[in-house]
ROPA-905727 format. One record per residue (C-alpha): x, y, z. Coordinates in steps of 0.02 Angstrom, whole numbers, plus 50000, padded with zeros to 5 digits. Layout:
// ROPA-905727
XYZ;...
This chain:
// ROPA-905727
517565078851066;516425092751010;514865091250901;513795105550843;512525111950715;511475126250656;509615124750641;509035136550506;507235139050456;506715139450271;506445158550284;508195161450347;509225149750233;509295161750084;509625176550200;511095167850281;511825161750116;511675179450046;512675185950198;513965172750175;514125177749984;514345196050030;515755191850149;516665181350015;516515195249890;517095208650019;518675198650058;518915190649893;518965173949983;518045159849899;518935145049969;518305134750116;518225144050288;518895131750416;519505134150593;521235126250557;521505139750422;521265154750538;522785165650524;523405183650551;523255187650373;521465181350365;520775186850534;519725200450461;518905188850336;518495176650473;517795189950590;516645195050446;516235177250407;515655173950589;514745190750601;513665184750458;512875172450581;512775184350730;512025198550616;510525187150585;510455177150745;510295192850854;509175202450735;507405207450789;506705196050653;507485180350726;506155170750815;507065154550841;507385153950650;509275152950673;510145143650817;511815136650851;512095122550978;513705113451026;513945097551127;515595095151226;516035077651275;517545071251377;517995056151273;519135049451405;517565044751502;516775035351364;516835016351389;516635009851215;517034992051263;515664990651392;514295001451313;514665002251122;515224984951076;516964991351073;516565002550929;516935021450947;515795025050792;514275019150896;514785030851036;515045044850911;513275043350839;512545041151015;513215058351050;512475065050891;510855057550944;510925067951109;511275083951013;510005081550878;508645075851000;508845087551142;509515103151063;508575103350898;507065092050923;506055104751016;505985115350859;504765102950789;503475103850929;502495115550822;502405102450685;503925107950588;504945095050499;506875093150525;508035089350378;509775085450447;511325087850346;512955080650421;514795083750367;515255068850256;516395056050334;516885038150308;515865027450418;514995010550408;513555017250520;511975019450425;511175036950447;509435029550408;509595020550571;510005036150664;508425044050589;507365029550651;508055030450823;507865049450839;506035048550785;505715035650916;506665045351045;505695061450996;503985052751011;504485045751185;505115062351239;503675072951179;502225060451175;501745067951005;501175056150866;502335063350728;504025059050651;504935075850634;506645069950568;506275067450383;508015063350321;509835063550379;511095065450235;512975068150222;513635083350126;515375089550082;515675104350201;516805112150067;515265115749969;514185122950116;514555139850187;513285136150328;514245120950379;515835130750380;515115142550505;514805127650618;516585121950592;517315139150645;516145141750785;516595123950855;518385128650835;518255144150943;517385133751084;518625119351071;520125131151075;519685137551247;518895120551315;520525111651269;521615125551353;522465132051193;521745148851223;522635151951386;524305146351312;524205157551154;525015174551146;524025190351134;524305192250949;523625174950908;522365176250767;521345161750841;521375169951012;520695185750936;519255176450850;518845167651011;518745184851098;517645191750956;516385177850977;516355178851165;516095197451146;514595194751030;513855182951152;514325194151308;515065178851397;516745175651485;517055157451449;516575142551344;517105131051487;515325131351564;513605128551495;512835142551391;511045143751364;510485157851251;509045157451130;510245159350986;511785150451049;512045135851171;513525125451229;513135109151325;514415101151423;513815083251427;513975074251596;513995055151583;513085045751716;514175032451809;513155018851739;513035026051561;514805028651505;514345024451327;513265039751297;
């Protein structure tokens, strides 16, 4: 399982949206960008789409205003029966807690507020509970008397270009982590997109931790006594 997100400062939201709009106009592609839709006929559009992120992320003006982080979890090692009341949804949101606290929480150390938008999905889990637990965890971690997570809301990714960037980036990581990359032929559009992203990051593989200021991949290691997350 992979989870991921983009943290975007107020100053960068409009810039990123403008870049995405330019890409849509350039390729006359106004439908949803999604990893499963990557094809040979659309590879140029997808390269341009992802480049809209890297253009801003690696610009000289980006002082931690735009950052992507992914969390990779081996679900075969999750013991939902023992740790999550036999409920995979609890385990799922425990992993989201790890990502949101440890990869994005530090951006609030200067007093900034965090407004979290998650891809809409059917769940009985209350996101308001996740917000409460995150703020408690952040206070414990930082020893700062402040609740940075202001809200956590679901949105339809079909209406969010920024969320679609997350989907495609997660797809590139998953494609290699789950060994589809090595099985694909050289002309595979998805393989080409993975190669493009790795070239932008100047890395060889997504199968290891990546810690760049603008881009990180965290392969989560479960402790023997904490298989629930």
